[in-house]
Legacy VTK file of the C-alpha trace (Angstrom):
# vtk DataFile Version 3.0
C-alpha trace
ASCII
DATASET POLYDATA
POINTS 142 float
-0.008 0.046 0.025
2.853 2.392 0.830
4.369 1.721 -2.569
1.159 2.717 -4.349
0.956 5.903 -2.362
4.556 6.634 -3.139
3.958 6.140 -6.806
0.663 8.116 -6.856
1.930 11.201 -4.859
4.226 12.536 -7.609
1.435 12.086 -10.118
-1.064 13.848 -8.051
1.425 16.742 -7.533
2.172 16.979 -11.293
-1.628 17.006 -12.120
-2.318 19.592 -9.456
0.479 21.887 -10.580
-0.656 21.713 -14.190
-4.214 22.354 -13.204
-3.259 25.580 -11.344
-1.413 26.920 -14.320
1.965 26.960 -12.545
3.686 25.421 -15.530
1.700 27.209 -18.334
3.056 30.023 -20.279
3.751 32.841 -17.830
3.308 30.771 -14.842
5.959 30.800 -12.107
7.439 27.593 -13.251
7.234 28.262 -16.914
10.569 28.392 -18.851
10.866 30.219 -22.218
11.715 28.112 -25.212
14.799 28.655 -27.455
14.246 29.178 -31.166
17.497 28.804 -33.152
17.745 30.021 -36.704
20.789 29.719 -38.995
21.079 32.472 -41.508
23.496 33.092 -44.259
23.787 35.269 -47.445
22.032 32.822 -49.695
18.860 32.155 -47.779
15.811 34.278 -46.773
14.813 33.022 -43.399
11.611 34.211 -41.498
10.959 33.411 -37.815
7.775 33.577 -35.932
8.018 33.169 -32.096
6.060 34.188 -29.037
6.972 37.188 -26.926
9.037 36.157 -23.938
10.975 33.273 -25.619
14.600 33.209 -26.658
15.801 33.776 -30.285
19.198 32.374 -31.257
20.650 33.572 -34.589
23.502 31.349 -35.816
25.637 32.972 -38.645
28.205 30.683 -40.391
31.340 32.595 -41.289
33.356 32.146 -44.452
37.057 32.936 -44.807
37.966 36.364 -46.155
34.452 37.730 -45.513
34.623 39.743 -42.268
31.231 40.118 -40.429
30.243 42.575 -37.809
29.726 41.437 -34.178
26.986 44.091 -33.764
23.670 43.142 -35.240
20.832 45.735 -36.216
17.639 44.847 -34.571
14.485 46.670 -33.064
15.266 47.138 -29.395
11.598 47.810 -28.690
10.704 44.225 -29.599
13.961 42.434 -28.708
16.592 42.512 -26.057
20.142 41.673 -27.108
21.237 39.054 -24.600
24.609 38.103 -25.841
27.227 37.123 -28.513
29.718 34.394 -28.840
32.084 33.028 -31.376
32.237 29.216 -32.029
35.463 28.326 -33.688
35.546 25.835 -36.573
36.452 22.191 -36.353
39.564 20.996 -38.240
37.235 19.618 -40.898
35.206 22.857 -41.215
38.348 24.918 -41.416
39.608 22.640 -44.272
36.261 23.181 -45.997
36.844 26.890 -46.012
34.480 27.799 -43.009
35.638 30.060 -40.366
33.344 29.190 -37.447
30.134 30.933 -36.652
28.809 33.928 -34.609
25.939 33.180 -32.257
23.604 36.006 -31.248
21.019 35.583 -28.513
17.935 37.745 -28.100
14.934 37.797 -25.843
11.728 38.729 -27.424
9.800 41.405 -25.604
6.557 42.308 -27.293
4.554 41.594 -30.429
5.575 43.163 -33.781
7.636 42.717 -36.864
11.366 43.219 -37.075
14.618 42.172 -38.617
17.886 41.093 -37.351
20.603 42.320 -39.910
24.177 41.308 -39.884
26.533 43.652 -41.776
29.863 42.981 -43.435
32.855 44.732 -42.004
34.399 47.436 -44.019
38.251 48.071 -44.685
38.284 50.141 -41.501
37.047 47.204 -39.403
33.681 49.003 -38.813
30.155 47.791 -39.987
29.645 48.592 -43.659
26.268 49.291 -45.105
26.503 45.955 -47.078
24.192 43.363 -45.583
25.765 39.998 -45.096
22.582 38.185 -43.813
19.296 38.923 -42.307
16.398 37.302 -40.464
12.756 38.461 -40.681
11.266 38.169 -37.253
7.570 38.206 -36.382
7.018 38.264 -32.537
3.395 37.209 -31.551
1.741 37.556 -28.183
2.534 34.454 -26.112
-1.024 33.769 -24.784
LINES 1 143
142 0 1 2 3 4 5 6 7 8 9 10 11 12 13 14 15 16 17 18 19 20 21 22 23 24 25 26 27 28 29 30 31 32 33 34 35 36 37 38 39 40 41 42 43 44 45 46 47 48 49 50 51 52 53 54 55 56 57 58 59 60 61 62 63 64 65 66 67 68 69 70 71 72 73 74 75 76 77 78 79 80 81 82 83 84 85 86 87 88 89 90 91 92 93 94 95 96 97 98 99 100 101 102 103 104 105 106 107 108 109 110 111 112 113 114 115 116 117 118 119 120 121 122 123 124 125 126 127 128 129 130 131 132 133 134 135 136 137 138 139 140 141
């Protein structure tokens, strides 16, 4: 009998928490989802995700094509949460790849925006030339 109670207690707790909405979107135990998108100059990518979730933009780098570490985006709709560089493996380097930039954002409110990655100019500053872009539609997370 004790064994049955031990097995049923966690099940009852899980059902009670989900019935109270604690694990639903916006509840105290809710965790935002990550939405990764890979963009490059040859693709036109569109993203749609709820407000409050994470957006990860992965930009593969090519040798001899310097890219800016500062993306253009709408700060009213998204918060820039961070940037990191992922170096290439030996095989990727031999194929002419040069690693990837990974940009992280948190979506704040509904609306349309773009994340634009620019090439670097000869002065090592972002040039007006677009390397890659991601169209983002943020929807209400209800």
